[in-house]
mmCIF file of the N, C-alpha and C atoms, coordinates in Angstrom:
data_MODEL
# 
_entry.id   MODEL 
# 
loop_
_atom_site.group_PDB 
_atom_site.id 
_atom_site.type_symbol 
_atom_site.label_atom_id 
_atom_site.label_alt_id 
_atom_site.label_comp_id 
_atom_site.label_asym_id 
_atom_site.label_entity_id 
_atom_site.label_seq_id 
_atom_site.pdbx_PDB_ins_code 
_atom_site.Cartn_x 
_atom_site.Cartn_y 
_atom_site.Cartn_z 
_atom_site.occupancy 
_atom_site.B_iso_or_equiv 
_atom_site.pdbx_formal_charge 
_atom_site.auth_seq_id 
_atom_site.auth_comp_id 
_atom_site.auth_asym_id 
_atom_site.auth_atom_id 
_atom_site.pdbx_PDB_model_num 
ATOM 1   N N  . MET A 1 1  ? -23.175 62.266 -50.871 1.00 0.00 ? 1  MET A N  1 
ATOM 2   C CA . MET A 1 1  ? -23.245 60.829 -50.727 1.00 0.00 ? 1  MET A CA 1 
ATOM 3   C C  . MET A 1 1  ? -23.904 60.250 -51.984 1.00 0.00 ? 1  MET A C  1 
ATOM 4   N N  . LEU A 1 2  ? -23.286 59.254 -52.535 1.00 0.00 ? 2  LEU A N  1 
ATOM 5   C CA . LEU A 1 2  ? -23.856 58.543 -53.679 1.00 0.00 ? 2  LEU A CA 1 
ATOM 6   C C  . LEU A 1 2  ? -24.827 57.493 -53.149 1.00 0.00 ? 2  LEU A C  1 
ATOM 7   N N  . VAL A 1 3  ? -26.030 57.469 -53.657 1.00 0.00 ? 3  VAL A N  1 
ATOM 8   C CA . VAL A 1 3  ? -27.030 56.488 -53.244 1.00 0.00 ? 3  VAL A CA 1 
ATOM 9   C C  . VAL A 1 3  ? -27.358 55.616 -54.448 1.00 0.00 ? 3  VAL A C  1 
ATOM 10  N N  . LEU A 1 4  ? -27.218 54.294 -54.278 1.00 0.00 ? 4  LEU A N  1 
ATOM 11  C CA . LEU A 1 4  ? -27.460 53.346 -55.357 1.00 0.00 ? 4  LEU A CA 1 
ATOM 12  C C  . LEU A 1 4  ? -28.467 52.289 -54.925 1.00 0.00 ? 4  LEU A C  1 
ATOM 13  N N  . SER A 1 5  ? -29.163 51.740 -55.879 1.00 0.00 ? 5  SER A N  1 
ATOM 14  C CA . SER A 1 5  ? -30.009 50.570 -55.632 1.00 0.00 ? 5  SER A CA 1 
ATOM 15  C C  . SER A 1 5  ? -29.277 49.371 -56.208 1.00 0.00 ? 5  SER A C  1 
ATOM 16  N N  . ARG A 1 6  ? -29.173 48.325 -55.440 1.00 0.00 ? 6  ARG A N  1 
ATOM 17  C CA . ARG A 1 6  ? -28.490 47.108 -55.867 1.00 0.00 ? 6  ARG A CA 1 
ATOM 18  C C  . ARG A 1 6  ? -29.327 45.904 -55.490 1.00 0.00 ? 6  ARG A C  1 
ATOM 19  N N  . ARG A 1 7  ? -29.164 44.832 -56.227 1.00 0.00 ? 7  ARG A N  1 
ATOM 20  C CA . ARG A 1 7  ? -29.828 43.557 -55.918 1.00 0.00 ? 7  ARG A CA 1 
ATOM 21  C C  . ARG A 1 7  ? -28.780 42.565 -55.444 1.00 0.00 ? 7  ARG A C  1 
ATOM 22  N N  . VAL A 1 8  ? -29.237 41.461 -54.868 1.00 0.00 ? 8  VAL A N  1 
ATOM 23  C CA . VAL A 1 8  ? -28.317 40.418 -54.429 1.00 0.00 ? 8  VAL A CA 1 
ATOM 24  C C  . VAL A 1 8  ? -27.444 40.007 -55.607 1.00 0.00 ? 8  VAL A C  1 
ATOM 25  N N  . GLY A 1 9  ? -26.139 39.969 -55.352 1.00 0.00 ? 9  GLY A N  1 
ATOM 26  C CA . GLY A 1 9  ? -25.174 39.604 -56.379 1.00 0.00 ? 9  GLY A CA 1 
ATOM 27  C C  . GLY A 1 9  ? -24.589 40.797 -57.118 1.00 0.00 ? 9  GLY A C  1 
ATOM 28  N N  . ASP A 1 10 ? -25.236 41.958 -57.015 1.00 0.00 ? 10 ASP A N  1 
ATOM 29  C CA . ASP A 1 10 ? -24.718 43.167 -57.665 1.00 0.00 ? 10 ASP A CA 1 
ATOM 30  C C  . ASP A 1 10 ? -23.570 43.741 -56.825 1.00 0.00 ? 10 ASP A C  1 
ATOM 31  N N  . SER A 1 11 ? -22.658 44.422 -57.500 1.00 0.00 ? 11 SER A N  1 
ATOM 32  C CA . SER A 1 11 ? -21.486 44.989 -56.831 1.00 0.00 ? 11 SER A CA 1 
ATOM 33  C C  . SER A 1 11 ? -21.322 46.463 -57.160 1.00 0.00 ? 11 SER A C  1 
ATOM 34  N N  . VAL A 1 12 ? -20.524 47.116 -56.340 1.00 0.00 ? 12 VAL A N  1 
ATOM 35  C CA . VAL A 1 12 ? -20.100 48.499 -56.556 1.00 0.00 ? 12 VAL A CA 1 
ATOM 36  C C  . VAL A 1 12 ? -18.584 48.482 -56.448 1.00 0.00 ? 12 VAL A C  1 
ATOM 37  N N  . VAL A 1 13 ? -17.918 49.121 -57.409 1.00 0.00 ? 13 VAL A N  1 
ATOM 38  C CA . VAL A 1 13 ? -16.463 49.191 -57.391 1.00 0.00 ? 13 VAL A CA 1 
ATOM 39  C C  . VAL A 1 13 ? -16.056 50.575 -56.904 1.00 0.00 ? 13 VAL A C  1 
ATOM 40  N N  . ILE A 1 14 ? -15.163 50.610 -55.906 1.00 0.00 ? 14 ILE A N  1 
ATOM 41  C CA . ILE A 1 14 ? -14.653 51.863 -55.353 1.00 0.00 ? 14 ILE A CA 1 
ATOM 42  C C  . ILE A 1 14 ? -13.175 51.952 -55.710 1.00 0.00 ? 14 ILE A C  1 
ATOM 43  N N  . GLY A 1 15 ? -12.809 53.024 -56.377 1.00 0.00 ? 15 GLY A N  1 
ATOM 44  C CA . GLY A 1 15 ? -11.429 53.141 -56.841 1.00 0.00 ? 15 GLY A CA 1 
ATOM 45  C C  . GLY A 1 15 ? -11.161 52.066 -57.872 1.00 0.00 ? 15 GLY A C  1 
ATOM 46  N N  . GLU A 1 16 ? -9.956  51.515 -57.810 1.00 0.00 ? 16 GLU A N  1 
ATOM 47  C CA . GLU A 1 16 ? -9.595  50.476 -58.764 1.00 0.00 ? 16 GLU A CA 1 
ATOM 48  C C  . GLU A 1 16 ? -9.575  49.085 -58.163 1.00 0.00 ? 16 GLU A C  1 
ATOM 49  N N  . ASP A 1 17 ? -9.586  48.996 -56.825 1.00 0.00 ? 17 ASP A N  1 
ATOM 50  C CA . ASP A 1 17 ? -9.367  47.678 -56.240 1.00 0.00 ? 17 ASP A CA 1 
ATOM 51  C C  . ASP A 1 17 ? -10.246 47.337 -55.041 1.00 0.00 ? 17 ASP A C  1 
ATOM 52  N N  . ILE A 1 18 ? -11.347 48.057 -54.846 1.00 0.00 ? 18 ILE A N  1 
ATOM 53  C CA . ILE A 1 18 ? -12.277 47.730 -53.762 1.00 0.00 ? 18 ILE A CA 1 
ATOM 54  C C  . ILE A 1 18 ? -13.633 47.420 -54.380 1.00 0.00 ? 18 ILE A C  1 
ATOM 55  N N  . VAL A 1 19 ? -14.165 46.236 -54.036 1.00 0.00 ? 19 VAL A N  1 
ATOM 56  C CA . VAL A 1 19 ? -15.458 45.807 -54.566 1.00 0.00 ? 19 VAL A CA 1 
ATOM 57  C C  . VAL A 1 19 ? -16.379 45.492 -53.395 1.00 0.00 ? 19 VAL A C  1 
ATOM 58  N N  . VAL A 1 20 ? -17.547 46.119 -53.382 1.00 0.00 ? 20 VAL A N  1 
ATOM 59  C CA . VAL A 1 20 ? -18.568 45.863 -52.365 1.00 0.00 ? 20 VAL A CA 1 
ATOM 60  C C  . VAL A 1 20 ? -19.714 45.143 -53.065 1.00 0.00 ? 20 VAL A C  1 
ATOM 61  N N  . THR A 1 21 ? -20.052 43.945 -52.566 1.00 0.00 ? 21 THR A N  1 
ATOM 62  C CA . THR A 1 21 ? -21.066 43.109 -53.193 1.00 0.00 ? 21 THR A CA 1 
ATOM 63  C C  . THR A 1 21 ? -22.214 42.852 -52.230 1.00 0.00 ? 21 THR A C  1 
ATOM 64  N N  . VAL A 1 22 ? -23.450 42.985 -52.699 1.00 0.00 ? 22 VAL A N  1 
ATOM 65  C CA . VAL A 1 22 ? -24.625 42.640 -51.892 1.00 0.00 ? 22 VAL A CA 1 
ATOM 66  C C  . VAL A 1 22 ? -24.741 41.120 -51.894 1.00 0.00 ? 22 VAL A C  1 
ATOM 67  N N  . LEU A 1 23 ? -24.651 40.515 -50.711 1.00 0.00 ? 23 LEU A N  1 
ATOM 68  C CA . LEU A 1 23 ? -24.695 39.057 -50.599 1.00 0.00 ? 23 LEU A CA 1 
ATOM 69  C C  . LEU A 1 23 ? -26.088 38.527 -50.294 1.00 0.00 ? 23 LEU A C  1 
ATOM 70  N N  . GLU A 1 24 ? -26.822 39.270 -49.454 1.00 0.00 ? 24 GLU A N  1 
ATOM 71  C CA . GLU A 1 24 ? -28.119 38.761 -49.009 1.00 0.00 ? 24 GLU A CA 1 
ATOM 72  C C  . GLU A 1 24 ? -28.946 39.906 -48.441 1.00 0.00 ? 24 GLU A C  1 
ATOM 73  N N  . VAL A 1 25 ? -30.245 39.817 -48.617 1.00 0.00 ? 25 VAL A N  1 
ATOM 74  C CA . VAL A 1 25 ? -31.174 40.773 -48.016 1.00 0.00 ? 25 VAL A CA 1 
ATOM 75  C C  . VAL A 1 25 ? -32.261 39.976 -47.309 1.00 0.00 ? 25 VAL A C  1 
ATOM 76  N N  . LYS A 1 26 ? -32.389 40.210 -45.982 1.00 0.00 ? 26 LYS A N  1 
ATOM 77  C CA . LYS A 1 26 ? -33.439 39.567 -45.184 1.00 0.00 ? 26 LYS A CA 1 
ATOM 78  C C  . LYS A 1 26 ? -34.128 40.649 -44.379 1.00 0.00 ? 26 LYS A C  1 
ATOM 79  N N  . GLY A 1 27 ? -35.335 40.986 -44.763 1.00 0.00 ? 27 GLY A N  1 
ATOM 80  C CA . GLY A 1 27 ? -36.063 42.050 -44.055 1.00 0.00 ? 27 GLY A CA 1 
ATOM 81  C C  . GLY A 1 27 ? -35.311 43.353 -44.177 1.00 0.00 ? 27 GLY A C  1 
ATOM 82  N N  . ASP A 1 28 ? -34.943 43.934 -43.013 1.00 0.00 ? 28 ASP A N  1 
ATOM 83  C CA . ASP A 1 28 ? -34.224 45.203 -43.041 1.00 0.00 ? 28 ASP A CA 1 
ATOM 84  C C  . ASP A 1 28 ? -32.715 45.033 -42.845 1.00 0.00 ? 28 ASP A C  1 
ATOM 85  N N  . VAL A 1 29 ? -32.228 43.802 -43.008 1.00 0.00 ? 29 VAL A N  1 
ATOM 86  C CA . VAL A 1 29 ? -30.800 43.522 -42.861 1.00 0.00 ? 29 VAL A CA 1 
ATOM 87  C C  . VAL A 1 29 ? -30.202 43.179 -44.218 1.00 0.00 ? 29 VAL A C  1 
ATOM 88  N N  . VAL A 1 30 ? -29.119 43.858 -44.550 1.00 0.00 ? 30 VAL A N  1 
ATOM 89  C CA . VAL A 1 30 ? -28.421 43.617 -45.812 1.00 0.00 ? 30 VAL A CA 1 
ATOM 90  C C  . VAL A 1 30 ? -27.022 43.122 -45.483 1.00 0.00 ? 30 VAL A C  1 
ATOM 91  N N  . ARG A 1 31 ? -26.637 41.974 -46.006 1.00 0.00 ? 31 ARG A N  1 
ATOM 92  C CA . ARG A 1 31 ? -25.271 41.460 -45.846 1.00 0.00 ? 31 ARG A CA 1 
ATOM 93  C C  . ARG A 1 31 ? -24.472 41.878 -47.069 1.00 0.00 ? 31 ARG A C  1 
ATOM 94  N N  . VAL A 1 32 ? -23.327 42.493 -46.804 1.00 0.00 ? 32 VAL A N  1 
ATOM 95  C CA . VAL A 1 32 ? -22.460 42.911 -47.897 1.00 0.00 ? 32 VAL A CA 1 
ATOM 96  C C  . VAL A 1 32 ? -21.085 42.278 -47.707 1.00 0.00 ? 32 VAL A C  1 
ATOM 97  N N  . GLY A 1 33 ? -20.424 42.050 -48.820 1.00 0.00 ? 33 GLY A N  1 
ATOM 98  C CA . GLY A 1 33 ? -19.053 41.573 -48.794 1.00 0.00 ? 33 GLY A CA 1 
ATOM 99  C C  . GLY A 1 33 ? -18.155 42.673 -49.324 1.00 0.00 ? 33 GLY A C  1 
ATOM 100 N N  . VAL A 1 34 ? -17.009 42.852 -48.691 1.00 0.00 ? 34 VAL A N  1 
ATOM 101 C CA . VAL A 1 34 ? -16.061 43.871 -49.121 1.00 0.00 ? 34 VAL A CA 1 
ATOM 102 C C  . VAL A 1 34 ? -14.769 43.184 -49.502 1.00 0.00 ? 34 VAL A C  1 
ATOM 103 N N  . ASP A 1 35 ? -14.373 43.345 -50.744 1.00 0.00 ? 35 ASP A N  1 
ATOM 104 C CA . ASP A 1 35 ? -13.117 42.787 -51.232 1.00 0.00 ? 35 ASP A CA 1 
ATOM 105 C C  . ASP A 1 35 ? -12.166 43.956 -51.432 1.00 0.00 ? 35 ASP A C  1 
ATOM 106 N N  . ALA A 1 36 ? -11.141 44.032 -50.576 1.00 0.00 ? 36 ALA A N  1 
ATOM 107 C CA . ALA A 1 36 ? -10.195 45.149 -50.622 1.00 0.00 ? 36 ALA A CA 1 
ATOM 108 C C  . ALA A 1 36 ? -8.789  44.623 -50.354 1.00 0.00 ? 36 ALA A C  1 
ATOM 109 N N  . PRO A 1 37 ? -7.783  45.330 -50.806 1.00 0.00 ? 37 PRO A N  1 
ATOM 110 C CA . PRO A 1 37 ? -6.409  44.928 -50.515 1.00 0.00 ? 37 PRO A CA 1 
ATOM 111 C C  . PRO A 1 37 ? -6.154  44.921 -49.007 1.00 0.00 ? 37 PRO A C  1 
ATOM 112 N N  . ARG A 1 38 ? -5.201  44.120 -48.583 1.00 0.00 ? 38 ARG A N  1 
ATOM 113 C CA . ARG A 1 38 ? -4.906  43.994 -47.155 1.00 0.00 ? 38 ARG A CA 1 
ATOM 114 C C  . ARG A 1 38 ? -4.530  45.324 -46.500 1.00 0.00 ? 38 ARG A C  1 
ATOM 115 N N  . HIS A 1 39 ? -3.894  46.209 -47.227 1.00 0.00 ? 39 HIS A N  1 
ATOM 116 C CA . HIS A 1 39 ? -3.443  47.469 -46.632 1.00 0.00 ? 39 HIS A CA 1 
ATOM 117 C C  . HIS A 1 39 ? -4.577  48.481 -46.458 1.00 0.00 ? 39 HIS A C  1 
ATOM 118 N N  . VAL A 1 40 ? -5.756  48.169 -46.945 1.00 0.00 ? 40 VAL A N  1 
ATOM 119 C CA . VAL A 1 40 ? -6.903  49.074 -46.801 1.00 0.00 ? 40 VAL A CA 1 
ATOM 120 C C  . VAL A 1 40 ? -7.735  48.627 -45.601 1.00 0.00 ? 40 VAL A C  1 
ATOM 121 N N  . PRO A 1 41 ? -7.786  49.440 -44.539 1.00 0.00 ? 41 PRO A N  1 
ATOM 122 C CA . PRO A 1 41 ? -8.581  49.043 -43.381 1.00 0.00 ? 41 PRO A CA 1 
ATOM 123 C C  . PRO A 1 41 ? -10.081 49.125 -43.707 1.00 0.00 ? 41 PRO A C  1 
ATOM 124 N N  . VAL A 1 42 ? -10.805 48.090 -43.325 1.00 0.00 ? 42 VAL A N  1 
ATOM 125 C CA . VAL A 1 42 ? -12.263 48.058 -43.492 1.00 0.00 ? 42 VAL A CA 1 
ATOM 126 C C  . VAL A 1 42 ? -12.837 47.827 -42.100 1.00 0.00 ? 42 VAL A C  1 
ATOM 127 N N  . ARG A 1 43 ? -13.541 48.814 -41.575 1.00 0.00 ? 43 ARG A N  1 
ATOM 128 C CA . ARG A 1 43 ? -14.060 48.747 -40.216 1.00 0.00 ? 43 ARG A CA 1 
ATOM 129 C C  . ARG A 1 43 ? -15.542 49.103 -40.213 1.00 0.00 ? 43 ARG A C  1 
ATOM 130 N N  . ARG A 1 44 ? -16.260 48.558 -39.224 1.00 0.00 ? 44 ARG A N  1 
ATOM 131 C CA . ARG A 1 44 ? -17.650 48.957 -39.022 1.00 0.00 ? 44 ARG A CA 1 
ATOM 132 C C  . ARG A 1 44 ? -17.665 50.279 -38.271 1.00 0.00 ? 44 ARG A C  1 
ATOM 133 N N  . GLN A 1 45 ? -18.505 51.194 -38.695 1.00 0.00 ? 45 GLN A N  1 
ATOM 134 C CA . GLN A 1 45 ? -18.533 52.534 -38.121 1.00 0.00 ? 45 GLN A CA 1 
ATOM 135 C C  . GLN A 1 45 ? -18.814 52.520 -36.618 1.00 0.00 ? 45 GLN A C  1 
ATOM 136 N N  . GLU A 1 46 ? -19.726 51.660 -36.169 1.00 0.00 ? 46 GLU A N  1 
ATOM 137 C CA . GLU A 1 46 ? -20.064 51.661 -34.738 1.00 0.00 ? 46 GLU A CA 1 
ATOM 138 C C  . GLU A 1 46 ? -18.879 51.218 -33.885 1.00 0.00 ? 46 GLU A C  1 
ATOM 139 N N  . LEU A 1 47 ? -18.008 50.364 -34.428 1.00 0.00 ? 47 LEU A N  1 
ATOM 140 C CA . LEU A 1 47 ? -16.832 49.955 -33.666 1.00 0.00 ? 47 LEU A CA 1 
ATOM 141 C C  . LEU A 1 47 ? -15.811 51.089 -33.586 1.00 0.00 ? 47 LEU A C  1 
ATOM 142 N N  . LEU A 1 48 ? -15.700 51.875 -34.642 1.00 0.00 ? 48 LEU A N  1 
ATOM 143 C CA . LEU A 1 48 ? -14.797 53.032 -34.608 1.00 0.00 ? 48 LEU A CA 1 
ATOM 144 C C  . LEU A 1 48 ? -15.260 54.044 -33.573 1.00 0.00 ? 48 LEU A C  1 
ATOM 145 N N  . ALA A 1 49 ? -16.561 54.273 -33.483 1.00 0.00 ? 49 ALA A N  1 
ATOM 146 C CA . ALA A 1 49 ? -17.102 55.206 -32.490 1.00 0.00 ? 49 ALA A CA 1 
ATOM 147 C C  . ALA A 1 49 ? -16.839 54.682 -31.077 1.00 0.00 ? 49 ALA A C  1 
ATOM 148 N N  . GLU A 1 50 ? -17.019 53.387 -30.876 1.00 0.00 ? 50 GLU A N  1 
ATOM 149 C CA . GLU A 1 50 ? -16.777 52.784 -29.564 1.00 0.00 ? 50 GLU A CA 1 
ATOM 150 C C  . GLU A 1 50 ? -15.296 52.886 -29.187 1.00 0.00 ? 50 GLU A C  1 
ATOM 151 N N  . LEU A 1 51 ? -14.415 52.633 -30.148 1.00 0.00 ? 51 LEU A N  1 
ATOM 152 C CA . LEU A 1 51 ? -12.976 52.726 -29.900 1.00 0.00 ? 51 LEU A CA 1 
ATOM 153 C C  . LEU A 1 51 ? -12.575 54.164 -29.572 1.00 0.00 ? 51 LEU A C  1 
ATOM 154 N N  . ALA A 1 52 ? -13.133 55.124 -30.285 1.00 0.00 ? 52 ALA A N  1 
ATOM 155 C CA . ALA A 1 52 ? -12.827 56.527 -30.022 1.00 0.00 ? 52 ALA A CA 1 
ATOM 156 C C  . ALA A 1 52 ? -13.250 56.912 -28.604 1.00 0.00 ? 52 ALA A C  1 
ATOM 157 N N  . GLU A 1 53 ? -14.412 56.475 -28.177 1.00 0.00 ? 53 GLU A N  1 
ATOM 158 C CA . GLU A 1 53 ? -14.894 56.771 -26.824 1.00 0.00 ? 53 GLU A CA 1 
ATOM 159 C C  . GLU A 1 53 ? -13.998 56.111 -25.783 1.00 0.00 ? 53 GLU A C  1 
ATOM 160 N N  . SER A 1 54 ? -13.607 54.876 -26.028 1.00 0.00 ? 54 SER A N  1 
ATOM 161 C CA . SER A 1 54 ? -12.719 54.162 -25.117 1.00 0.00 ? 54 SER A CA 1 
ATOM 162 C C  . SER A 1 54 ? -11.371 54.880 -24.999 1.00 0.00 ? 54 SER A C  1 
ATOM 163 N N  . ASN A 1 55 ? -10.860 55.365 -26.114 1.00 0.00 ? 55 ASN A N  1 
ATOM 164 C CA . ASN A 1 55 ? -9.594  56.102 -26.094 1.00 0.00 ? 55 ASN A CA 1 
ATOM 165 C C  . ASN A 1 55 ? -9.730  57.412 -25.326 1.00 0.00 ? 55 ASN A C  1 
ATOM 166 N N  . ARG A 1 56 ? -10.859 58.101 -25.504 1.00 0.00 ? 56 ARG A N  1 
ATOM 167 C CA . ARG A 1 56 ? -11.085 59.344 -24.761 1.00 0.00 ? 56 ARG A CA 1 
ATOM 168 C C  . ARG A 1 56 ? -11.124 59.067 -23.262 1.00 0.00 ? 56 ARG A C  1 
ATOM 169 N N  . ALA A 1 57 ? -11.804 58.007 -22.883 1.00 0.00 ? 57 ALA A N  1 
ATOM 170 C CA . ALA A 1 57 ? -11.922 57.670 -21.456 1.00 0.00 ? 57 ALA A CA 1 
ATOM 171 C C  . ALA A 1 57 ? -10.550 57.310 -20.882 1.00 0.00 ? 57 ALA A C  1 
ATOM 172 N N  . ALA A 1 58 ? -9.750  56.589 -21.630 1.00 0.00 ? 58 ALA A N  1 
ATOM 173 C CA . ALA A 1 58 ? -8.426  56.190 -21.151 1.00 0.00 ? 58 ALA A CA 1 
ATOM 174 C C  . ALA A 1 58 ? -7.488  57.386 -21.046 1.00 0.00 ? 58 ALA A C  1 
ATOM 175 N N  . ALA A 1 59 ? -7.679  58.374 -21.899 1.00 0.00 ? 59 ALA A N  1 
ATOM 176 C CA . ALA A 1 59 ? -6.809  59.552 -21.898 1.00 0.00 ? 59 ALA A CA 1 
ATOM 177 C C  . ALA A 1 59 ? -7.214  60.567 -20.842 1.00 0.00 ? 59 ALA A C  1 
ATOM 178 N N  . SER A 1 60 ? -8.386  60.412 -20.239 1.00 0.00 ? 60 SER A N  1 
ATOM 179 C CA . SER A 1 60 ? -8.870  61.340 -19.215 1.00 0.00 ? 60 SER A CA 1 
ATOM 180 C C  . SER A 1 60 ? -8.855  60.640 -17.865 1.00 0.00 ? 60 SER A C  1 
ATOM 181 N N  . PRO A 1 61 ? -7.764  60.785 -17.121 1.00 0.00 ? 61 PRO A N  1 
ATOM 182 C CA . PRO A 1 61 ? -7.679  60.082 -15.834 1.00 0.00 ? 61 PRO A CA 1 
ATOM 183 C C  . PRO A 1 61 ? -8.694  60.612 -14.830 1.00 0.00 ? 61 PRO A C  1 
ATOM 184 N N  . THR A 1 62 ? -9.159  59.724 -13.998 1.00 0.00 ? 62 THR A N  1 
ATOM 185 C CA . THR A 1 62 ? -10.084 60.109 -12.935 1.00 0.00 ? 62 THR A CA 1 
ATOM 186 C C  . THR A 1 62 ? -9.293  60.726 -11.789 1.00 0.00 ? 62 THR A C  1 
ATOM 187 N N  . PRO A 1 63 ? -9.924  61.556 -10.973 1.00 0.00 ? 63 PRO A N  1 
ATOM 188 C CA . PRO A 1 63 ? -9.219  62.131 -9.816  1.00 0.00 ? 63 PRO A CA 1 
ATOM 189 C C  . PRO A 1 63 ? -8.639  61.048 -8.906  1.00 0.00 ? 63 PRO A C  1 
ATOM 190 N N  . ALA A 1 64 ? -9.343  59.950 -8.742  1.00 0.00 ? 64 ALA A N  1 
ATOM 191 C CA . ALA A 1 64 ? -8.843  58.866 -7.887  1.00 0.00 ? 64 ALA A CA 1 
ATOM 192 C C  . ALA A 1 64 ? -7.558  58.271 -8.474  1.00 0.00 ? 64 ALA A C  1 
ATOM 193 N N  . ALA A 1 65 ? -7.502  58.132 -9.790  1.00 0.00 ? 65 ALA A N  1 
ATOM 194 C CA . ALA A 1 65 ? -6.303  57.589 -10.415 1.00 0.00 ? 65 ALA A CA 1 
ATOM 195 C C  . ALA A 1 65 ? -5.128  58.535 -10.230 1.00 0.00 ? 65 ALA A C  1 
ATOM 196 N N  . VAL A 1 66 ? -5.383  59.828 -10.349 1.00 0.00 ? 66 VAL A N  1 
ATOM 197 C CA . VAL A 1 66 ? -4.317  60.820 -10.167 1.00 0.00 ? 66 VAL A CA 1 
ATOM 198 C C  . VAL A 1 66 ? -3.831  60.801 -8.730  1.00 0.00 ? 66 VAL A C  1 
ATOM 199 N N  . ASP A 1 67 ? -4.767  60.727 -7.766  1.00 0.00 ? 67 ASP A N  1 
ATOM 200 C CA . ASP A 1 67 ? -4.390  60.671 -6.355  1.00 0.00 ? 67 ASP A CA 1 
ATOM 201 C C  . ASP A 1 67 ? -3.570  59.421 -6.059  1.00 0.00 ? 67 ASP A C  1 
ATOM 202 N N  . GLY A 1 68 ? -3.984  58.289 -6.622  1.00 0.00 ? 68 GLY A N  1 
ATOM 203 C CA . GLY A 1 68 ? -3.251  57.036 -6.398  1.00 0.00 ? 68 GLY A CA 1 
ATOM 204 C C  . GLY A 1 68 ? -1.845  57.109 -6.943  1.00 0.00 ? 68 GLY A C  1 
ATOM 205 N N  . LEU A 1 69 ? -1.689  57.662 -8.121  1.00 0.00 ? 69 LEU A N  1 
ATOM 206 C CA . LEU A 1 69 ? -0.371  57.807 -8.719  1.00 0.00 ? 69 LEU A CA 1 
ATOM 207 C C  . LEU A 1 69 ? 0.482   58.764 -7.894  1.00 0.00 ? 69 LEU A C  1 
ATOM 208 N N  . SER A 1 70 ? -0.122  59.850 -7.433  1.00 0.00 ? 70 SER A N  1 
ATOM 209 C CA . SER A 1 70 ? 0.594   60.820 -6.613  1.00 0.00 ? 70 SER A CA 1 
ATOM 210 C C  . SER A 1 70 ? 1.108   60.167 -5.327  1.00 0.00 ? 70 SER A C  1 
ATOM 211 N N  . GLN A 1 71 ? 0.289   59.334 -4.712  1.00 0.00 ? 71 GLN A N  1 
ATOM 212 C CA . GLN A 1 71 ? 0.692   58.647 -3.482  1.00 0.00 ? 71 GLN A CA 1 
ATOM 213 C C  . GLN A 1 71 ? 1.844   57.678 -3.746  1.00 0.00 ? 71 GLN A C  1 
ATOM 214 N N  . LEU A 1 72 ? 1.805   56.974 -4.865  1.00 0.00 ? 72 LEU A N  1 
ATOM 215 C CA . LEU A 1 72 ? 2.892   56.059 -5.204  1.00 0.00 ? 72 LEU A CA 1 
ATOM 216 C C  . LEU A 1 72 ? 4.204   56.811 -5.410  1.00 0.00 ? 72 LEU A C  1 
ATOM 217 N N  . VAL A 1 73 ? 4.139   57.937 -6.090  1.00 0.00 ? 73 VAL A N  1 
ATOM 218 C CA . VAL A 1 73 ? 5.350   58.734 -6.335  1.00 0.00 ? 73 VAL A CA 1 
ATOM 219 C C  . VAL A 1 73 ? 5.893   59.269 -5.018  1.00 0.00 ? 73 VAL A C  1 
ATOM 220 N N  . THR A 1 74 ? 5.010   59.740 -4.141  1.00 0.00 ? 74 THR A N  1 
ATOM 221 C CA . THR A 1 74 ? 5.439   60.276 -2.845  1.00 0.00 ? 74 THR A CA 1 
ATOM 222 C C  . THR A 1 74 ? 6.095   59.179 -2.016  1.00 0.00 ? 74 THR A C  1 
ATOM 223 N N  . ARG A 1 75 ? 5.500   57.994 -1.975  1.00 0.00 ? 75 ARG A N  1 
ATOM 224 C CA . ARG A 1 75 ? 6.087   56.868 -1.228  1.00 0.00 ? 75 ARG A CA 1 
ATOM 225 C C  . ARG A 1 75 ? 7.465   56.512 -1.774  1.00 0.00 ? 75 ARG A C  1 
ATOM 226 N N  . ARG A 1 76 ? 7.578   56.521 -3.094  1.00 0.00 ? 76 ARG A N  1 
ATOM 227 C CA . ARG A 1 76 ? 8.851   56.174 -3.736  1.00 0.00 ? 76 ARG A CA 1 
ATOM 228 C C  . ARG A 1 76 ? 9.921   57.206 -3.364  1.00 0.00 ? 76 ARG A C  1 
ATOM 229 N N  . GLN A 1 77 ? 9.552   58.490 -3.372  1.00 0.00 ? 77 GLN A N  1 
ATOM 230 C CA . GLN A 1 77 ? 10.501  59.541 -3.019  1.00 0.00 ? 77 GLN A CA 1 
ATOM 231 C C  . GLN A 1 77 ? 10.904  59.435 -1.552  1.00 0.00 ? 77 GLN A C  1 
ATOM 232 N N  . ASP A 1 78 ? 9.941   59.145 -0.678  1.00 0.00 ? 78 ASP A N  1 
ATOM 233 C CA . ASP A 1 78 ? 10.231  58.993 0.742   1.00 0.00 ? 78 ASP A CA 1 
ATOM 234 C C  . ASP A 1 78 ? 11.166  57.821 0.975   1.00 0.00 ? 78 ASP A C  1 
ATOM 235 N N  . SER A 1 79 ? 10.930  56.724 0.257   1.00 0.00 ? 79 SER A N  1 
ATOM 236 C CA . SER A 1 79 ? 11.775  55.532 0.379   1.00 0.00 ? 79 SER A CA 1 
ATOM 237 C C  . SER A 1 79 ? 13.186  55.830 -0.104  1.00 0.00 ? 79 SER A C  1 
ATOM 238 N N  . ASP A 1 80 ? 13.325  56.546 -1.195  1.00 0.00 ? 80 ASP A N  1 
ATOM 239 C CA . ASP A 1 80 ? 14.648  56.897 -1.725  1.00 0.00 ? 80 ASP A CA 1 
ATOM 240 C C  . ASP A 1 80 ? 15.377  57.845 -0.776  1.00 0.00 ? 80 ASP A C  1 
ATOM 241 N N  . ASP A 1 81 ? 14.643  58.794 -0.130  1.00 0.00 ? 81 ASP A N  1 
ATOM 242 C CA . ASP A 1 81 ? 15.248  59.750 0.799   1.00 0.00 ? 81 ASP A CA 1 
ATOM 243 C C  . ASP A 1 81 ? 15.745  59.040 2.038   1.00 0.00 ? 81 ASP A C  1 
ATOM 244 N N  . SER A 1 82 ? 15.035  58.001 2.505   1.00 0.00 ? 82 SER A N  1 
ATOM 245 C CA . SER A 1 82 ? 15.438  57.309 3.729   1.00 0.00 ? 82 SER A CA 1 
ATOM 246 C C  . SER A 1 82 ? 16.667  56.440 3.487   1.00 0.00 ? 82 SER A C  1 
ATOM 247 N N  . ARG A 1 83 ? 16.930  56.070 2.260   1.00 0.00 ? 83 ARG A N  1 
ATOM 248 C CA . ARG A 1 83 ? 18.123  55.270 1.950   1.00 0.00 ? 83 ARG A CA 1 
ATOM 249 C C  . ARG A 1 83 ? 19.380  56.121 1.884   1.00 0.00 ? 83 ARG A C  1 
ATOM 250 N N  . SER A 1 84 ? 19.213  57.423 1.708   1.00 0.00 ? 84 SER A N  1 
ATOM 251 C CA . SER A 1 84 ? 20.384  58.312 1.556   1.00 0.00 ? 84 SER A CA 1 
ATOM 252 C C  . SER A 1 84 ? 21.061  58.604 2.859   1.00 0.00 ? 84 SER A C  1 
# 
């Protein structure tokens, strides 16, 4: 990891077209601006972690959800059999 000291108004260039600029420092909070091309996703790390957890939860069905789906499929099959 590269560690740099920067002051308000100072920037860091990443690659050829991404610029990170220190906008403001208040206590232990630093505001930064990121100037990047539209095709480059810029996300906050904590939101990526939250999204990953949400995706894991959605991909792992609960037993109740599986039972409910099983009951719907069984009802549908019974209904189709009674029409025959």
